[in-house]
C-alpha positions in Angstrom: 56.3 80.4 85.4 58.6 77.6 86.3 59.4 75.2 83.5 61.0 71.8 84.1 63.1 70.0 81.5 63.3 66.3 81.8 66.3 65.1 79.8 69.2 67.6 79.8 70.9 66.3 76.7 71.6 68.0 73.4 68.0 69.2 72.9 67.0 69.5 76.5 69.9 71.9 77.2 69.1 74.0 74.2 65.5 74.2 75.2 66.5 75.2 78.7 68.8 77.9 77.5 66.1 79.3 75.2 63.4 79.3 77.9 65.7 81.0 80.3 66.4 83.7 77.7 62.7 84.3 77.4 62.4 85.0 81.1 61.2 81.6 82.3 62.5 80.1 85.6 64.0 76.7 84.5 64.8 73.6 86.5 66.0 70.2 85.2 66.3 66.5 85.7 68.6 64.1 83.9 69.5 60.5 84.6 73.2 61.5 84.7 74.0 63.1 88.0 76.9 65.2 86.5 74.5 66.9 84.1 72.2 67.9 87.0 75.2 69.1 89.0 76.9 71.1 86.2 73.8 72.7 84.7 73.2 76.4 85.4 69.7 75.6 86.7 68.4 73.7 89.8 68.6 70.0 89.2 66.2 67.5 90.9 67.1 64.0 91.9 64.0 62.4 90.3 61.5 63.2 87.6 58.7 63.2 90.3 60.5 65.9 92.3 61.0 68.0 89.1 57.2 67.8 88.4 56.3 68.7 91.9 58.4 71.9 91.8 57.4 73.1 88.3 54.2 74.4 86.6 55.0 72.8 83.3 57.4 70.0 82.3 58.9 69.5 78.9 60.4 66.1 78.2 63.0 65.5 75.4 64.3 61.9 75.6 66.0 59.4 73.3 63.4 56.7 72.7 60.2 55.0 73.8 61.9 53.1 76.6 63.3 56.2 78.1 60.0 58.1 77.8 58.1 55.3 79.6 60.7 55.0 82.3 60.8 58.7 83.0 57.0 59.2 83.1 55.8 56.1 85.0 56.6 54.5 88.4 56.9 55.8 91.9 59.6 58.3 90.9 58.3 59.2 87.5 57.0 62.5 86.3 53.4 61.5 86.7 53.9 60.7 90.4 54.4 64.4 91.0 52.2 65.6 88.2 48.7 66.2 89.6 47.2 69.3 87.8 50.5 69.9 86.0 51.0 70.3 82.3 53.4 67.9 80.4 54.7 68.7 77.0 56.3 65.6 75.5 58.7 66.4 72.6 60.5 63.1 72.0 60.4 61.3 68.7 58.6 58.1 69.7 55.8 55.8 68.4 52.3 57.3 68.2 51.1 54.4 70.4 53.6 55.5 73.1 52.2 59.0 73.2 48.6 57.7 73.4 49.5 55.4 76.3 51.2 58.2 78.2 48.2 60.5 77.6 45.9 57.9 79.3 48.3 57.6 82.2 48.5 61.4 82.6 44.7 61.6 82.7 44.6 59.0 85.5 47.2 61.1 87.4 45.1 64.2 87.0 47.6 65.9 84.7 47.3 67.6 81.3 49.3 66.0 78.5 50.3 67.4 75.1 52.7 65.8 72.6 54.7 68.2 70.5 57.6 66.6 68.7 59.6 69.2 66.9 61.3 69.6 63.5 64.7 71.1 64.2 67.8 70.3 66.3 70.0 72.1 68.8 70.7 75.4 67.1 67.0 76.1 66.0 65.9 75.2 69.6 68.4 77.6 71.1 67.2 80.3 68.7 63.4 79.6 69.2 63.1 78.5 65.6 61.6 75.0 66.0 58.5 73.7 64.1 56.1 72.2 66.7 53.8 69.4 65.7 51.3 69.3 68.5 48.8 66.6 69.3 46.2 66.6 72.1 43.0 68.0 73.3 42.4 71.5 72.0 42.1 73.1 75.5 45.4 71.4 76.5 47.2 72.5 73.4 45.9 76.1 74.0 47.3 75.9 77.5 50.7 74.8 76.2 51.0 77.4 73.4 52.5 80.2 75.6 55.4 77.8 76.4 55.7 76.3 72.9 55.9 79.8 71.3 59.0 80.5 73.4 60.9 77.8 71.5 59.0 77.4 68.2 58.6 79.8 65.3 55.5 77.8 64.3 53.2 75.5 66.1 50.7 73.3 64.3 47.9 71.5 66.2 47.9 68.3 64.0 45.1 66.5 65.8 44.5 64.2 68.7 47.3 62.5 70.7 49.4 60.4 68.3 48.9 62.8 65.3 51.9 64.8 66.2 54.1 61.7 66.4 52.9 60.6 63.0 53.6 64.0 61.5 57.1 64.0 63.0 57.9 60.7 61.5 56.6 61.8 58.2 58.6 65.1 58.1 61.8 63.3 59.2 61.6 60.6 56.4 62.8 62.9 53.6 65.6 64.2 55.8 66.9 60.8 56.8 66.8 59.4 53.3 68.5 62.6 52.0 71.7 61.9 54.0 71.9 58.5 52.6 71.3 59.7 49.0 73.9 62.4 49.5 76.4 59.6 50.3 75.5 57.8 47.2 75.8 61.0 45.1 79.3 61.6 46.5 80.3 58.0 45.7 79.4 58.8 42.1 81.3 62.1 41.8 84.3 61.6 44.1 86.3 60.0 41.3 86.6 63.4 39.6 89.1 64.5 42.2 87.3 67.7 43.3 87.9 69.0 46.8 85.1 68.7 49.4 84.4 72.4 49.6 83.8 72.6 45.8 81.5 69.6 46.0 79.3 71.0 48.7 79.2 74.4 46.9 78.0 72.5 43.8 75.4 70.4 45.5 74.2 73.4 47.5 73.5 75.4 44.3 71.1 72.8 42.9 67.3 72.6 43.0 67.6 69.5 45.1 69.6 71.1 48.0 67.5 71.2 51.2 68.0 73.8 53.9 69.8 71.2 56.1 72.6 70.8 53.5 73.3 74.5 53.6 73.3 74.5 57.4 75.5 71.4 57.6 77.7 71.9 54.6 80.8 72.9 56.6 80.3 69.7 58.8 80.0 67.6 55.6 83.2 69.2 54.2 85.0 68.5 57.5 83.9 64.8 57.5 85.0 64.4 53.8 88.4 65.9 54.7 88.8 63.5 57.6 88.7 66.3 60.3 87.5 65.5 63.8 83.7 65.5 64.2 81.9 68.5 65.6 79.5 67.9 68.6 76.6 65.9 67.1 73.2 67.5 67.0 71.4 64.5 65.4 73.3 61.2 65.8 73.2 58.4 63.3 71.9 56.1 66.1 68.9 58.4 66.5 68.3 58.5 62.7 68.3 54.7 62.6 65.9 54.6 65.6 63.5 57.0 63.7 63.6 54.9 60.6 62.6 51.8 62.6 59.7 53.8 64.1 58.6 54.9 60.6 58.6 51.4 59.3 56.8 50.0 62.3 54.0 52.6 61.9 53.8 52.1 58.2 53.5 48.3 58.7 50.6 48.9 61.1 48.9 50.8 58.3 49.9 48.4 55.6 51.7 51.3 53.8 54.9 50.3 52.0 58.0 52.6 52.5 60.6 51.1 50.1 63.0 54.0 50.2 62.9 54.2 54.0 63.5 50.4 54.2 66.5 50.7 51.8 67.9 53.6 53.8 67.6 51.6 57.0 70.0 48.9 55.7 72.6 51.6 55.1 72.1 53.0 58.6 72.3 49.5 60.1 75.6 49.1 58.3 76.9 52.4 59.6 75.9 51.6 63.2 77.4 48.1 63.0 80.6 49.8 61.8 80.9 52.0 64.9 79.5 55.2 63.4 76.3 55.4 65.5 77.5 58.3 67.8 78.5 60.5 64.9 76.5 63.4 63.6 74.1 62.9 60.6 76.5 65.1 58.5 79.1 62.3 58.7 76.8 59.8 56.9 77.6 60.9 53.4 81.4 60.8 53.9 81.1 57.4 55.6 79.1 55.9 52.7 81.3 57.5 50.0 84.5 56.1 51.6 83.4 52.6 52.5 85.1 49.8 50.6 83.3 48.7 47.4 
């Protein structure tokens, strides 16, 4: 089976590596020519060419605009996608996934959304949580591929349901990083070193798995050390909060905590922090001027 990856960034490259490890033949497309050239897999010049030469294409892209641009148009994935299977893993609006599914149907392609919970390292280890949406037969067709990269795949419902589930499971994660910054701003006056602080917070009932996996990065940020390569940027977190609030507004569902968190992420991005990893958010918030 030849599997294409559309979007060879942090997640796309991790997915490609995992798929190759499981025996799949991998090919890629990315808008940046240097990524296509330097990747250890064949790189195609357009999304359409990638689709033409692959049995299945997984897309992992930054936002709704990127997803629409990569799928549609004369050089888009769907232009080369007749009878192919597309698995869309980006975190985008439910309405975007529904619109793409309609376009895929018109192109004679099968389309499954499967945004995932987990970032680069879980993807590389095949430990993602897949939140699939789509027709049952299409999801069944996608499962052999999804199980190569996911420890668990849930068929949430029709197209759009996976996107809603992804936004919902991301909400506590995003607000956690902001609340962690606020907690540090309370305790930092005690003069304790960053390692001690993370050990303390990590030993409480409120500590999520992400704090344990990111504690060293938080310690480094608190100590002023250079950032590690980001796996989930502050820019992307802000984008996801905007998606959550837009979806909630369409359902007339208030999200006061998410709205408050967005103002903090707005401030961080305006202050030039957008390209930093999520683990830098607590240190940024705790160190900002009063």
